[in-house]
N, C-alpha and C positions, 0 to 999 in steps of 0.2 A: 442335859438333852436328860427329858421328864422321865422321869421312873415312873413306869406304869405299875402300879399291885398284882401278884399272884393272885388275890387269893380279893376278897370284898373287905373294905375295912369293919363291917361289923362281924365277919367270921371270927371265935376262935381259933388260936389256929394249937393244934395239937402237937407241942412239944417233950413226949417225948411215949414209948411205946412199951410195956416191958410185958417179956414170955415167961417163957419158961425153962429158956436155954439162952435168950439173951434180949439188949432191951436196947433201944435207940434215944442218943441223945443229943440235943441240939451242939455242931460242930463248934470250937472256942477255941481264940488262943491259949486260955490255958493248955490246951492237951497237944502243943507244937511239937512238943520235942518229942512226948510216942507215939503223936502223924509223923513228923521225921521219919524217928527210927523208923517207924513201918511200911515210909512208903520207898525210902529209900533200900530195904533189907528186902521188899519185892519189886523191885523194877523192870526186871523180864519182866516176869508174870504178869502186873501194870500195862506195861507193854502192849501182851497180845490182850489183856482186858479188851478197851479200845482203844483208838485211835484218839488221838490229841494233838495239843502242843507238842512236835519231836525234841523239844527239851526237854518233857516233861515225861517219868519222874527221874531218867537218870540226871539231868545237870541241873536239876531243883534243887537252890539254894538253900538254908537255915533260914537267911532272909526273908527268901522268895517264898518259902513253907508259910512263913511270921505274916505274909502280905498275902497272902489267901487267906488265910485262918480268920485274919481283921476284915480285909471284902466279904468272908461268908456272915459276920458276926453282923454285918453294915446290912447287905441284902437284906437275909432274914429280919432284921429291926423296920427296916424298907418294906417287908414285906415282896419284893417283889424276886426274890429264890432263896432257899431253904436246907441247910444241911446237916448231916445227921451222922455222928457218929455210932456203930455197932462197935455192939460191948458183949464177951460172955456172962453171962447173968451168976456162973458160977467161979469163973478165973479172975472175971473183968477182963481180960484180953483185949486187946486194939483187932479187933476182927476186918474193920474195912471201913465205907463211907458210902452213905448213899443220898444226893444231888436232885433236888427238883428245881426246874428252872423253863423260864417263859418258851414257847417252842416258835419260829418265825411258820410253819407248817399250820396250815388256817385249818386243818382237818381234828388238831390236836388242842387241846385244852395247856397241856404242859405237857416238856419231856422231860425222864428219869432215865440220870447213870447212877450207875453204884461198883463200886469195888473193893475184896475184899481182899485178902489174902491168899500166898498160894493153900500155904493150912486146913483155911478156913474155906478153898473154893474144893481140894481133894477132898475133904470129910464129907461134901454134899450139899450145898451151897443154899441148892434147891427150896428144897422147908421153907429154910428161912424168907426167902427173899417170897417164895406163896403167901409166909405169912401177912408182910411188911405190902407186898402188892393190896390184898384182900384190908390190910390197916388204909391201907391209903385212898381204897375204896369206899368205905364206908365210912370217916373220919374228915377226909377233905368233900372238897366240893368239887372236883374233878371228875367228868365225864369221858374221856377220849385223853386217853394221855399215851403216850410215847416211850414205850421204852425205851434208848439206844446202844444197851446192849446184854 
């Protein structure tokens, strides 16, 4: 299957976002243990966050999660999708993830999913999400973005 880049090859991919309260970094397999722990400990909240495979996150195995993280890394390298972890700037607590994917909807350039822990959601993630949306609007080449959750 032909893998079509989501962004042009000449485009310099922003590899992080740093703010006063949080930062984004490329999601990779080095985050396996914390990613798996956060997903499993927030499974009920994540099920309410968005519809996905009914096996996720409740029935995801450690190996499944590793495979997902490896795939995210491959997609980033191939420029076909981009995944970032959301980290608290002060505590370095893992808050969640954001994913930039291609879309089949012809009215949009990409679609974006995100999830955060229940604790972060209850603290009011909307302000951080607005910063992320502005970063994507300013630093990425997408004009029409479909936010899926």
